[in-house]
Structures are given as structure tokens and as C-alpha cells.
LUMLODO-813679 format. One record per atom (N, C-alpha, C): residue in one letter; atom name; x, y, z; residue number from 1. Coordinates in pm, whole numbers. Example, Ala and Ser with C-alpha at 12.3 -4.5 7.8 and 13.67 -1.06 7.14 Angstrom:
(a,N,(1319,-569,780),1),
(a,CA,(1230,-450,780),1),
(a,C,(1320,-330,780),1),
(s,N,(1285,-225,708),2),
(s,CA,(1367,-106,714),2),
(s,C,(1290,3,787),2),
***
This chain:
(m,N,(-697,2104,1611),1),
(m,CA,(-574,2061,1747),1),
(m,C,(-603,2230,1845),1),
(i,N,(-424,2267,1712),2),
(i,CA,(-379,2313,1707),2),
(i,C,(-441,2528,1799),2),
(i,N,(-588,2511,1683),3),
(i,CA,(-603,2609,1581),3),
(i,C,(-677,2596,1731),3),
(r,N,(-749,2551,1796),4),
(r,CA,(-890,2549,1925),4),
(r,C,(-797,2510,2012),4),
(t,N,(-664,2501,2006),5),
(t,CA,(-566,2500,2134),5),
(t,C,(-548,2699,2109),5),
(i,N,(-509,2776,2016),6),
(i,CA,(-450,2941,2000),6),
(i,C,(-585,2945,2057),6),
(t,N,(-695,2928,1922),7),
(t,CA,(-830,3044,1989),7),
(t,C,(-861,3050,2119),7),
(f,N,(-786,2875,2215),8),
(f,CA,(-894,2877,2374),8),
(f,C,(-920,3016,2420),8),
(p,N,(-811,3071,2431),9),
(p,CA,(-766,3142,2542),9),
(p,C,(-895,3347,2464),9),
(v,N,(-878,3323,2374),10),
(v,CA,(-955,3456,2340),10),
(v,C,(-1080,3446,2306),10),
(r,N,(-1186,3252,2265),11),
(r,CA,(-1305,3284,2307),11),
(r,C,(-1337,3268,2441),11),
(l,N,(-1256,3208,2562),12),
(l,CA,(-1265,3245,2679),12),
(l,C,(-1240,3412,2717),12),
(t,N,(-1181,3478,2670),13),
(t,CA,(-1187,3595,2686),13),
(t,C,(-1297,3693,2688),13),
(y,N,(-1298,3634,2599),14),
(y,CA,(-1471,3705,2482),14),
(y,C,(-1580,3648,2593),14),
(g,N,(-1580,3602,2646),15),
(g,CA,(-1693,3486,2649),15),
(g,C,(-1736,3557,2795),15),
(t,N,(-1605,3561,2889),16),
(t,CA,(-1592,3659,3048),16),
(t,C,(-1633,3801,2989),16),
(t,N,(-1575,3808,2934),17),
(t,CA,(-1601,3996,2886),17),
(t,C,(-1725,4005,2890),17),
(k,N,(-1798,3892,2764),18),
(k,CA,(-1953,3944,2780),18),
(k,C,(-2057,3861,2912),18),
(l,N,(-1970,3768,2953),19),
(l,CA,(-2071,3733,3097),19),
(l,C,(-2066,3901,3162),19),
(a,N,(-1989,3947,3201),20),
(a,CA,(-1979,4077,3239),20),
(a,C,(-2052,4202,3220),20),
(a,N,(-2022,4216,3038),21),
(a,CA,(-2129,4315,3022),21),
(a,C,(-2276,4283,3078),21),
(k,N,(-2348,4165,3003),22),
(k,CA,(-2415,4080,3047),22),
(k,C,(-2459,4170,3176),22),
(g,N,(-2447,4062,3298),23),
(g,CA,(-2420,4131,3401),23),
(g,C,(-2472,4258,3413),23),
(g,N,(-2367,4309,3369),24),
(g,CA,(-2299,4497,3389),24),
(g,C,(-2493,4567,3349),24),
(y,N,(-2455,4537,3222),25),
(y,CA,(-2619,4594,3123),25),
(y,C,(-2775,4539,3241),25),
(k,N,(-2736,4399,3281),26),
(k,CA,(-2843,4405,3395),26),
(k,C,(-2835,4452,3492),26),
(a,N,(-2780,4452,3569),27),
(a,CA,(-2719,4553,3669),27),
(a,C,(-2749,4661,3696),27),
(g,N,(-2725,4760,3602),28),
(g,CA,(-2789,4890,3606),28),
(g,C,(-2839,4864,3505),28),
(r,N,(-2975,4856,3489),29),
(r,CA,(-3053,4882,3318),29),
(r,C,(-2998,4949,3291),29),
(a,N,(-2897,4917,3145),30),
(a,CA,(-2880,4938,3044),30),
(a,C,(-2853,5068,3081),30),
(s,N,(-2737,5059,3159),31),
(s,CA,(-2694,5168,3193),31),
(s,C,(-2534,5204,3139),31),
(a,N,(-2478,5210,3151),32),
(a,CA,(-2334,5205,3035),32),
(a,C,(-2254,5234,3226),32),
(r,N,(-2253,5328,3273),33),
(r,CA,(-2123,5332,3294),33),
(r,C,(-2156,5192,3421),33),
(g,N,(-2303,5073,3454),34),
(g,CA,(-2320,4973,3520),34),
(g,C,(-2192,4862,3437),34),
(t,N,(-2235,4861,3290),35),
(t,CA,(-2109,4815,3241),35),
(t,C,(-2004,4793,3279),35),
(y,N,(-1970,4969,3274),36),
(y,CA,(-1808,4983,3268),36),
(y,C,(-1776,4912,3437),36),
(k,N,(-1847,4946,3507),37),
(k,CA,(-1832,4921,3650),37),
(k,C,(-1810,4754,3695),37),
(a,N,(-1865,4699,3572),38),
(a,CA,(-1923,4606,3622),38),
(a,C,(-1746,4490,3549),38),
(g,N,(-1731,4566,3433),39),
(g,CA,(-1578,4482,3337),39),
(g,C,(-1516,4519,3423),39),
(r,N,(-1519,4672,3549),40),
(r,CA,(-1349,4709,3595),40),
(r,C,(-1381,4631,3741),40),
(l,N,(-1498,4577,3818),41),
(l,CA,(-1516,4478,3916),41),
(l,C,(-1426,4340,3890),41),
(l,N,(-1436,4275,3769),42),
(l,CA,(-1406,4203,3739),42),
(l,C,(-1258,4150,3682),42),
(g,N,(-1218,4282,3569),43),
(g,CA,(-1077,4333,3570),43),
(g,C,(-1050,4283,3450),43),
(y,N,(-1056,4327,3277),44),
(y,CA,(-1020,4329,3212),44),
(y,C,(-880,4181,3182),44),
(g,N,(-781,4335,3233),45),
(g,CA,(-685,4250,3260),45),
(g,C,(-627,4137,3310),45),
(r,N,(-735,4093,3386),46),
(r,CA,(-733,3882,3502),46),
(r,C,(-762,3862,3417),46),
(m,N,(-916,3855,3296),47),
(m,CA,(-933,3803,3229),47),
(m,C,(-880,3797,3123),47),
(l,N,(-792,3860,3064),48),
(l,CA,(-667,3779,2974),48),
(l,C,(-618,3757,3014),48),
(g,N,(-487,3726,3135),49),
(g,CA,(-428,3695,3270),49),
(g,C,(-466,3545,3245),49),
(v,N,(-572,3502,3222),50),
(v,CA,(-663,3379,3294),50),
(v,C,(-629,3287,3135),50),
(g,N,(-654,3391,3140),51),
(g,CA,(-672,3284,2917),51),
(g,C,(-524,3290,2871),51),
(l,N,(-478,3385,2862),52),
(l,CA,(-293,3349,2825),52),
(l,C,(-241,3216,2927),52),
(g,N,(-305,3251,3003),53),
(g,CA,(-243,3141,3157),53),
(g,C,(-349,3021,3087),53),
(v,N,(-433,2995,3094),54),
(v,CA,(-487,2862,3017),54),
(v,C,(-447,2800,2893),54),
(g,N,(-417,2898,2824),55),
(g,CA,(-369,2893,2657),55),
(g,C,(-242,2836,2704),55),
(i,N,(-162,2849,2717),56),
(i,CA,(26,2835,2749),56),
(i,C,(-33,2667,2782),56),
(g,N,(-36,2684,2914),57),
(g,CA,(-83,2599,2955),57),
(g,C,(-146,2538,2901),57),
(l,N,(-137,2449,2816),58),
(l,CA,(-288,2423,2690),58),
(l,C,(-101,2344,2621),58),
(l,N,(-59,2451,2629),59),
(l,CA,(19,2425,2486),59),
(l,C,(175,2370,2526),59),
(v,N,(181,2344,2696),60),
(v,CA,(347,2320,2688),60),
(v,C,(278,2233,2827),60),
(a,N,(140,2105,2781),61),
(a,CA,(123,2032,2843),61),
(a,C,(163,1900,2814),61),
(p,N,(209,1809,2873),62),
(p,CA,(329,1712,2887),62),
(p,C,(262,1610,2833),62),
(t,N,(116,1556,2818),63),
(t,CA,(52,1434,2685),63),
(t,C,(-110,1550,2709),63),
(s,N,(-189,1471,2579),64),
(s,CA,(-274,1460,2610),64),
(s,C,(-439,1411,2653),64),
(g,N,(-486,1585,2623),65),
(g,CA,(-558,1551,2778),65),
(g,C,(-688,1384,2732),65),
(a,N,(-674,1316,2603),66),
(a,CA,(-720,1210,2600),66),
(a,C,(-646,1065,2619),66),
(e,N,(-497,1120,2657),67),
(e,CA,(-426,999,2680),67),
(e,C,(-405,1016,2776),67),
(l,N,(-519,1140,2924),68),
(l,CA,(-420,1113,3076),68),
(l,C,(-577,1067,3054),68),
(r,N,(-642,1119,3038),69),
(r,CA,(-784,984,3046),69),
(r,C,(-798,763,3090),69),
(d,N,(-754,805,2949),70),
(d,CA,(-728,654,2945),70),
(d,C,(-626,678,3003),70),
(k,N,(-463,672,3074),71),
(k,CA,(-429,630,3125),71),
(k,C,(-533,642,3319),71),
(l,N,(-629,734,3307),72),
(l,CA,(-674,751,3461),72),
(l,C,(-844,602,3474),72),
(k,N,(-848,598,3333),73),
(k,CA,(-966,475,3324),73),
(k,C,(-883,358,3366),73),
(g,N,(-722,317,3241),74),
(g,CA,(-637,215,3265),74),
(g,C,(-665,219,3482),74),
(q,N,(-619,322,3553),75),
(q,CA,(-532,287,3742),75),
(q,C,(-675,288,3773),75),
(w,N,(-786,396,3688),76),
(w,CA,(-909,298,3863),76),
(w,C,(-982,135,3756),76),
(a,N,(-972,116,3701),77),
(a,CA,(-917,-44,3656),77),
(a,C,(-886,-151,3708),77),
(d,N,(-763,-88,3765),78),
(d,CA,(-638,-151,3819),78),
(d,C,(-727,-157,3969),78),
(r,N,(-773,-53,3992),79),
(r,CA,(-810,-46,4130),79),
(r,C,(-956,-84,4210),79),
(q,N,(-1018,-62,4101),80),
(q,CA,(-1077,-154,4163),80),
(q,C,(-1143,-367,4090),80),
(g,N,(-1077,-400,3990),81),
(g,CA,(-1072,-496,4043),81),
(g,C,(-894,-583,4038),81),
(a,N,(-872,-658,4182),82),
(a,CA,(-791,-684,4110),82),
(a,C,(-768,-765,4006),82),
(g,N,(-807,-891,4030),83),
(g,CA,(-782,-970,3968),83),
(g,C,(-758,-1120,3962),83),
(s,N,(-675,-1185,3887),84),
(s,CA,(-661,-1309,3963),84),
(s,C,(-505,-1259,4024),84),
(d,N,(-446,-1361,4078),85),
(d,CA,(-260,-1357,4159),85),
(d,C,(-230,-1353,4017),85),
(d,N,(-205,-1413,3952),86),
(d,CA,(-141,-1412,3818),86),
(d,C,(-76,-1262,3754),86),
(e,N,(-208,-1212,3724),87),
(e,CA,(-259,-1054,3689),87),
(e,C,(-163,-976,3783),87),
(i,N,(-222,-1009,3923),88),
(i,CA,(-190,-932,4056),88),
(i,C,(-4,-910,4067),88),
(a,N,(58,-1042,4023),89),
(a,CA,(185,-1112,4016),89),
(a,C,(275,-953,3860),89),
(a,N,(254,-1010,3832),90),
(a,CA,(190,-888,3725),90),
(a,C,(268,-730,3739),90),
(r,N,(102,-663,3812),91),
(r,CA,(105,-587,3843),91),
(r,C,(286,-522,3899),91),
(v,N,(247,-656,4007),92),
(v,CA,(319,-615,4121),92),
(v,C,(515,-617,4078),92),
(r,N,(559,-714,3914),93),
(r,CA,(627,-703,3865),93),
(r,C,(704,-569,3824),93),
(d,N,(608,-530,3745),94),
(d,CA,(564,-369,3663),94),
(d,C,(573,-250,3781),94),
(t,N,(540,-264,3902),95),
(t,CA,(517,-170,3992),95),
(t,C,(698,-178,4007),95),
(l,N,(746,-310,4049),96),
(l,CA,(914,-221,4092),96),
(l,C,(1017,-288,3992),96),
(a,N,(971,-314,3881),97),
(a,CA,(1002,-251,3807),97),
(a,C,(1005,-94,3733),97),
(e,N,(922,-8,3724),98),
(e,CA,(884,135,3741),98),
(e,C,(907,226,3852),98),
(s,N,(955,154,3993),99),
(s,CA,(926,269,4068),99),
(s,C,(1057,397,4102),99),
(p,N,(1058,436,4035),100),
(p,CA,(1205,527,4053),100),
(p,C,(1253,512,4203),100),
(r,N,(1180,453,4334),101),
(r,CA,(1276,388,4435),101),
(r,C,(1333,215,4418),101),
(t,N,(1250,182,4354),102),
(t,CA,(1273,-1,4356),102),
(t,C,(1359,-38,4215),102),
(w,N,(1322,65,4055),103),
(w,CA,(1365,35,3944),103),
(w,C,(1543,13,3949),103),
(h,N,(1623,43,3975),104),
(h,CA,(1779,-4,4009),104),
(h,C,(1760,-141,4105),104),
(l,N,(1768,-150,4170),105),
(l,CA,(1780,-255,4279),105),
(l,C,(1754,-340,4215),105),
(p,N,(1812,-531,4213),106),
(p,CA,(1760,-645,4209),106),
(p,C,(1597,-706,4212),106),
(q,N,(1545,-729,4028),107),
(q,CA,(1422,-722,4114),107),
(q,C,(1444,-908,4182),107),
(p,N,(1360,-841,4273),108),
(p,CA,(1270,-955,4310),108),
(p,C,(1211,-1091,4273),108),
(e,N,(1244,-1289,4222),109),
(e,CA,(1080,-1283,4231),109),
(e,C,(978,-1297,4267),109),
(v,N,(850,-1286,4210),110),
(v,CA,(654,-1226,4231),110),
(v,C,(621,-1345,4273),110),
(e,N,(582,-1431,4335),111),
(e,CA,(455,-1503,4341),111),
(e,C,(308,-1465,4428),111),
(v,N,(244,-1459,4354),112),
(v,CA,(112,-1454,4463),112),
(v,C,(41,-1511,4437),112),
(v,N,(-18,-1560,4598),113),
(v,CA,(-82,-1696,4636),113),
(v,C,(-165,-1651,4721),113),
(a,N,(-313,-1592,4682),114),
(a,CA,(-396,-1537,4761),114),
(a,C,(-440,-1445,4753),114),
(g,N,(-385,-1347,4703),115),
(g,CA,(-357,-1226,4795),115),
(g,C,(-252,-1191,4782),115),
(t,N,(-176,-1286,4853),116),
(t,CA,(-14,-1256,4973),116),
(t,C,(69,-1262,4876),116),
(a,N,(190,-1185,4802),117),
(a,CA,(274,-1144,4725),117),
(a,C,(383,-1189,4804),117),
(i,N,(510,-1336,4747),118),
(i,CA,(549,-1385,4811),118),
(i,C,(659,-1311,4721),118),
(l,N,(800,-1207,4732),119),
(l,CA,(897,-1169,4737),119),
(l,C,(1026,-1264,4763),119),
(t,N,(1096,-1295,4640),120),
(t,CA,(1232,-1429,4692),120),
(t,C,(1318,-1314,4660),120),
(g,N,(1431,-1430,4661),121),
(g,CA,(1524,-1302,4654),121),
(g,C,(1665,-1208,4725),121),
(s,N,(1740,-1157,4615),122),
(s,CA,(1814,-1080,4708),122),
(s,C,(1777,-873,4687),122),
(a,N,(1840,-850,4797),123),
(a,CA,(1833,-701,4891),123),
(a,C,(1944,-647,4867),123),
(p,N,(2000,-559,4830),124),
(p,CA,(2190,-496,4857),124),
(p,C,(2224,-443,4965),124),
(h,N,(2086,-358,5022),125),
(h,CA,(2085,-356,5128),125),
(h,C,(1922,-331,5244),125),
(a,N,(1985,-319,5365),126),
(a,CA,(1781,-267,5454),126),
(a,C,(1725,-239,5383),126),
(t,N,(1733,-77,5330),127),
(t,CA,(1635,19,5295),127),
(t,C,(1599,-26,5209),127),
(g,N,(1668,-104,5047),128),
(g,CA,(1624,-171,4942),128),
(g,C,(1537,-206,4961),128),
(k,N,(1596,-360,5093),129),
(k,CA,(1418,-450,5117),129),
(k,C,(1322,-358,5159),129),
(e,N,(1321,-281,5217),130),
(e,CA,(1203,-233,5248),130),
(e,C,(1085,-119,5161),130),
(d,N,(1193,-72,5047),131),
(d,CA,(1115,14,4956),131),
(d,C,(1050,-141,4887),131),
(l,N,(1144,-202,4780),132),
(l,CA,(1051,-350,4753),132),
(l,C,(944,-360,4800),132),
(e,N,(961,-405,4947),133),
(e,CA,(843,-415,5063),133),
(e,C,(715,-327,4986),133),
(s,N,(770,-223,5027),134),
(s,CA,(648,-183,5058),134),
(s,C,(626,-117,4965),134),
(a,N,(652,-82,4812),135),
(a,CA,(603,-55,4639),135),
(a,C,(537,-168,4613),135),
(a,N,(539,-306,4722),136),
(a,CA,(463,-451,4616),136),
(a,C,(363,-385,4755),136),
(a,N,(364,-400,4853),137),
(a,CA,(206,-398,4945),137),
(a,C,(131,-260,4868),137),
(a,N,(100,-160,4832),138),
(a,CA,(75,-68,4785),138),
(a,C,(33,-122,4611),138),
(v,N,(101,-162,4561),139),
(v,CA,(13,-226,4469),139),
(v,C,(-211,-279,4542),139),
(a,N,(-255,-243,4403),140),
(a,CA,(-415,-324,4450),140),
(a,C,(-394,-450,4367),140),
(g,N,(-491,-512,4557),141),
(g,CA,(-491,-650,4542),141),
(g,C,(-384,-706,4601),141),
(v,N,(-283,-629,4661),142),
(v,CA,(-228,-684,4714),142),
(v,C,(-266,-669,4889),142),
(v,N,(-324,-826,4893),143),
(v,CA,(-330,-807,5115),143),
(v,C,(-167,-762,5200),143),
(q,N,(-94,-841,5144),144),
(q,CA,(3,-906,5296),144),
(q,C,(118,-885,5117),144),
(v,N,(238,-872,5233),145),
(v,CA,(351,-908,5190),145),
(v,C,(419,-1061,5222),145),
(d,N,(531,-1082,5172),146),
(d,CA,(563,-1242,5264),146),
(d,C,(718,-1192,5218),146),
(s,N,(832,-1149,5274),147),
(s,CA,(958,-1105,5218),147),
(s,C,(990,-1190,5282),147),
(q,N,(1073,-1289,5146),148),
(q,CA,(1182,-1338,5199),148),
(q,C,(1304,-1299,5103),148),
(l,N,(1334,-1283,5087),149),
(l,CA,(1454,-1123,5081),149),
(l,C,(1580,-1206,5161),149),
(v,N,(1646,-1193,5140),150),
(v,CA,(1759,-1149,5168),150),
(v,C,(1888,-993,5170),150),
(v,N,(1903,-966,5231),151),
(v,CA,(1990,-830,5251),151),
(v,C,(2189,-910,5228),151),
(g,N,(2216,-828,5108),152),
(g,CA,(2360,-816,5099),152),
(g,C,(2400,-980,5078),152),
(a,N,(2329,-1030,5043),153),
(a,CA,(2396,-1144,4948),153),
(a,C,(2361,-1099,4777),153),
(l,N,(2360,-1161,4714),154),
(l,CA,(2438,-1176,4585),154),
(l,C,(2402,-1321,4496),154),
(d,N,(2292,-1322,4464),155),
(d,CA,(2264,-1398,4315),155),
(d,C,(2362,-1521,4249),155),
(a,N,(2392,-1565,4242),156),
(a,CA,(2568,-1587,4150),156),
(a,C,(2417,-1588,4018),156),
(g,N,(2475,-1506,3933),157),
(g,CA,(2440,-1549,3725),157),
(g,C,(2316,-1438,3780),157),
(a,N,(2280,-1343,3898),158),
(a,CA,(2221,-1255,3857),158),
(a,C,(2260,-1113,3778),158),
(d,N,(2144,-1074,3714),159),
(d,CA,(2227,-917,3650),159),
(d,C,(2145,-832,3734),159),
(t,N,(2273,-700,3720),160),
(t,CA,(2199,-617,3776),160),
(t,C,(2295,-544,3765),160),
***
């Protein structure tokens, strides 16, 4: 995998150069001058720069292509089939726990009935309540949100 990653920019540059030479050859009817002009038109330095940029991008990518494809397939499957109310409720809980706007807030109780997400519990402020509601509404399969969140009230024994 590492060897492919390192050799990819070289192969890309070689293939692009070869394509430019073929194009120049055919355009100039086998004249060296036509080949030279085609190479100059595309720019060998630019082709090398693109190849190096792609190679560096592959080296510093946060995930592999296979992991990214699997993640996208999972998200697509979530969008396609909403699933049962219990599955939707689990996705709402996961979304609230992982969302950058809601992970730090007290997590509400979530129940889903016929696509309606019912949120019960407390929120520290009105903005937090709105963030919880909008994050729950964004989950695939949620038709509407019935918010029974109380602003400012702290549950006795709740972990914050």
C-alpha cells in the first residue's frame, strides 16, 4: 500500500507526459516540434506538481479510502431505510451524544413513536434546548420532534 502511494504520483506524471507526447505526435504528424509544443502547452512542471500534490494528499489523508467508502455506505443505508422506532431512537441518542453542539449537554430521554421523537428531560438553557431539538430532527426517520424538555431544571441524580 505504501509503495503504491509513493509510486502513484510518478506513474501519474509519466502517464500524463506519455499522453501529451502521443497527442503531440499525432497533432504534429510525427514531428518532434509538435511533441515539444504539446508538452509545453500542458506544462511538465504543472503535471509534476499535480502528481506530487496527489501523492502528498494520499500520505496525509486521515482515513483510508476503504474506511471512507464503508462510512459513506453506512450513512447511505441509514438514509435509505429509516428502520423501526427503536432503531431510530438509538440513532437519535447516538447523534445527540456525538454532535459537537449537543454532546456536552445533559442527554434527554428519547422515545420514538411512529416517527415522532419525544425528548424528555432538562436543558441548561434555551439555546441548548433548540440544539437538542434540531439535532434530533436531522436524524433520518424522524418525522417530527415533540420536545418536552424543561429549560433550567436539573434532574436530581443526573450526571452532568
